[in-house]
N, C-alpha and C positions, 0 to 999 in steps of 0.2 A: 854167131849171133843168130838167135832164132828168128824165124820169119813171122811177121805180124799176122793176127787172125784175119780171116777174110771179112769184109764189111757186108752187113746185111742191109738191103735197101729198106727205107721207111714205108709203112703201110699207108696207103692212100685210099680213103673211102670212095666208093663209086658215086657218081653224081646221081642224085634222086630228083626227079622232076617235082617242082612245087605243086601243092594241092590248089585247086582253083578255089578262090574265095566265093562264098555264097552271096548271092545278090539280095540285099534287103528290100523288102516289099512293105506295102502299107499294112500296118497292124501287126507286123512280124519283126522279131528281133533277128540280129545276124546269127544267133546261135540256135534258132528254132529248128527242130528236126523235121517240121512239117514242110511239105513242098510249098515253096513260096507261091503266092498268088500274083495275079496280074496287078501291078500297081495302079492300073487305071480302073480296076473293078471297084464297085461301091456296094455297101450293104443295103439291101432293100429295106424300106421302112415297113414295120409290122402294123397291121390294122387290127386293134383289139375288138372292134365292133363285131367281127365275125365270131369271136369266142362265145359271146352271149347266146348267139343263135345256135352255136354248136353244143351248148350245155344241155344235158337231158332234163326234161321237165318231170318233177316229182309230184305226184298227186297224193294229198293226205286227207284222211277223214277228219270229222270235227273233234273227236276225242284226241287223236294224235296232234291236231293243231293246238288244242287247249294245253296239252302237256308241253308242247314246244314253247308255247307262250309263257307257261309257268317257269320252265327252265331258263328262258331268257330274262324273266324278271327276278329270278332267284339270285340272292347275293350270298356268297359263302361266309362273309364276316359282317353281319349287320352292326350298325353303330350302337354302342352300349347306351342304355337309358340311364338318366340321372336319378339318383335316390335322394336328392336334397329336399325335394318337395314333401314326400311322406315323413321325413325326419322332422322338418319344421312343423308340420301339422301335428305330429305326435307330441312335440314339446309344448305347443300351444294348448293342447287338450289337457296335458298334465299340469301345466302352470295355472290354467283356469280352475281346475278342480281343487288344487292346493289353495289358491286365493279364496275360493268360495268357502272352504273349510276354516281358513284362518283369518277371515276378514275382520272378525271382532274377537279374536282369542289370543292376542299378543300380550296378555297381562301375566306377570309372574305370580305363582301361588303364594298365599300368605304363609308366613313361617313364625307366627307368634304362638307361644305356648300359653294357653289360658285355662285355668281350672274351671270346672263346672260346679256351680253352687246348688246344692240340693235343698229343697224346701222341707222344713220340719213338719211332722204331722201334729195335728192338734190333739192335746191330751183328752182322754175319755172323761166325761162327766159322770160322777157317781153320787148317789143320794146318801146322806149321812145315816148312820145306824140309829135305829129307834132307841130312845132312852128307856131304861128299866124303871118302873115305878118303885118308889121307896115306901115300905110299909110304915104305918104310924106306930109310935111307941105305945106300949100298954098291952092290952089283951092280944095274945097271939092270934093271927088269922087262922081261919078254918082251913083245913087241908083241902086243896082243890087239885084236880088233875093238872098235870104239867101242861102249860100252854106251849103250843108249837109256834116258834118264831116265823113270821111271814118271810117268804123268799123275795128279796128285792133284786130285780134285774136292772143293772145299770143301763141307762140310756146310751145308745150309740149315736155318735155325732153323724149327721147326714153327710154323705160323700159329696164332694164338689162335682158339679156337672161338668162333663167333658165338653170342650169347645167343638162345635160342629160348624164347618164352613159350608155354606150353601151358596148357590149361584146368586150373584147380585141381581136385584130386581131391576128390570129395564125401565128407564124413565120414558114416559110417553113422548113420541116424536115431536110434538108441538113444543116441548120444554127443552129439547136438546139442540135446537137450531142455533148455531153460533155464526154471527156475521163476521167472518175473518177480515173482510175489507174494512169494515167499520172499526174493528179492533186495532188494525194496523194504523189507522188514522188517529185514534185517541190515545194509544199507548204512550208515545213519547211525551205529549203534553201532560198526561196524568202523572207520570213519574217525575217530570220537572216540577210540577206543583208539590209533589210529596217532598222532594229534596229541598225546596225553597220555602216550605211552610214554616211559620213562626210559632204557632201554638199547637198544643196537643189536639185541640178540637179540629183544627184544619187538617191535620194528618189523619185523624180518625175518620173524617168524612170521606177519605179516599181509599180506605182499607176495607176489605171484606172481613167480617167478624171482628170488628174493633174491640168489642168487649172481651175477647179472648186474647188478642194479639196486640192491643193498643199499648199495654205496658212494655212489652218487648220492643216495640218500635221506638218508644220514648227513650228507653235505655240505649238502644242502638245509636240514635241521633245525638244523644248526650255525650257519647264517647268519640264520635267522628262526624265529619262533614263530607258528604259525597261529592266527588269530582268525577263527573261522567266523561269518559274518553270516547266511548262508542255505544250506540243504541241501535240495534237492528233486529229485524224479524228472523226467527230461527228458520233453517232450511227444511225442517220437518214440523208436522203438526201431530203431537202425541195424543193419546187417549188417556182418560182418567180411569183409575181402578179404585173402587168398583164403578160401574155405570157406563164405561166406554164412551164417554162424552168427549167431543173434540175440545182441545184446550189451546187457545192462542198463546204461543210461547215466544219469548223474546230473549235476546242475549245482551246483557248490560256489562260493559267493560268499564271499570273505574280505576282511579290511580291506586287505590288500596288493593284491588284485585284485577290485574291486567288479564288474567286467564278468563275472566268473565263469570257472572252469576246468571242464574235462570230466573226469569220473571214471567208469571202467568197472569192472564186477565180473567176475571170471573164475570160472566154475563149477569146482568140484572134483569128484572122483569120488564123494564122499559126497553124497547128495541133500540139497539145501537148504544146502550149505556153499559159501562163496565166498571169494576172495582179492581184493585190490586191485591193479589194473593201475597201476603207478607211472609209467611214462614218459609216458602220455597226460596224466595229471594234472599232472606236473611241467612238461612242455613247454607246455601250454596256460596254466598258471598263470604261467609266466615269459614268456609271449607271444613265443615264439621265432619264430613265423611273421612277426611284425612286423619282426624283425631281418633276415629274408631279403628282405622286401619293400622296406625302406628302405635297406638297405646298398648302397653304390655298386657293389660287386662282391663276389662270394662264390664259394667252391668248392661242389661238390655237397654237399648237406646232407640227412641223413635226419631226417624229422619224422613224429610221429604226429598225424594230423589227421582231421577229418571232411570228406567230399567228396560231391558230387552232380553230375549232368549239368547242363550249361548251354548255352543257345543261343549265347552269345558274340557278342552284337550289337556289342560294341566293336571287333571285328575286321571287316575287309573281307569281303564275300561270297565273293570269289575265294579267300580264305584259309580261311574256315570249312569249305569243302567237303572239304579234306584234313586237318582237325584234329579231334581229340577234345578238347572243351573242358569243364573241370570247375571248379566253384566250391569253393574250399578254405575251411574254417572252423576258426579257431584260438581261439575263445572261446565261452562258454556263451550269451551274448546275441546273437551274430551281428555284433557290432561289428568284429571282426577277420576280414575275408574278403578274398579276391582271386581272380582268374581264373588258371588254369593250363592249359597245353595239352600235347598229345602228338600228334605226327604219326601218321596212321593207317598209314603204311608202316613204323613202328618196332615192335619187340616190345611195348613198354609201351602204345603206342597201340592195337594190335590187341587186346591183352588187355582194356583198359578199354572199348573199343567192343563187345566180345563179352560181358563179364561184368557190365556196369552197365546199369541200366534207368532210364528217366526217372521222376522223382518219388521215387526211393528214395535214402535217405541211407546212406552207408557209412563205416566206420572202417578206416584202413589206415596203414601206415608207408611213406612215399613218399620217393624220392630226388629232390630239387628242385635246379634250377640256373637262373640267369638267362642267357638267350641272346637272339639276334636272329633274326627271321624273314628270309626272302629279301629282302624290301623294306626291311629295316633296323628294323622295328618290334620293340622290346624286349618280352619276355614271360618268364614263369616256365615252364620246361619240366619235365614229369614224366618222369624218365629211367628209373625202375624202381619196382616195387612189391614190397616184401619178401614172400617166399614164393611169388611168381608167376613170377619169372624163373629159369630153370634153364639148365644147360649143354646141349650138343647131344645128351646122352644121352637116349634116348626115355623 
């Protein structure tokens, strides 16, 4: 039996002395590689007052100091300014301009096709041919040289004189003074007397020019009885054409015409006394301007109306340059209005262009007719103004 292998003794590590543990000190961790401090030591307090004295003093001239001050006040990103104010101001300016242009031009153009009636020329008057003498029977007459027939020139009818519009003669100032306060006081009682009068004589005593308009007033009151809803002074005092005399104007609302009619007072020679202008009230109360506007065709018609200058933006710019455009008003509340034109090369157009001013309201009796412009656009023409058109006499 073989012998067992020799036994090898186990390895035993030598004893290694343990490392000394570092001593922890104030402000140091046990693993700090710095040499520990004395735990009793304390950190001295620093005095910053000595730093200011130790800082060097820098001396700057005035220019360098100003630049430094500017750099201190400079901001890299200034606050943005608001643009809302200029935008609002611009919108107000544009809106004001448009309102001024369109303040009295919101009326649609007329679209009625009306033919123009041409006036026939008067025939020429001719003298009858001379009768030939009949020779007596019997002895033949002696031969005589042939007689030459006289040449007869037919007379030419005299041409009609062209109407010439001249500036209305101004009435002396002593005759155009109108007491508006007195007119306001007597207007309502006068109109009440007119509506309550029983006889034609009573009504004629209250009207201006009763011999001309008395029959129209009787026909008016025979068909209806006035029921006045409102009677008030107009907010404007128009001028008469021609003459440019102030006209006391009132608005009369009745049950038959709630939109209101226009009533003018005519001053008398006696101070503070007035009469009623009948045609302006009757025509605006019956809305005769509406008949002219809506009728398919009409002959020239005289109407008492209010009028003022207009820009006429309904018409083309090429047309407006040669026209005088007026806004006609046939009611108290302005609901019955239309545009009327008059060419500047006509007597009526020259008169209106010369005698009317922008922004002023006038009262006049106008001769109106529907016609067409050169391009076929229908419109109401002002042919004449009562009292302004005269003959060729100077």
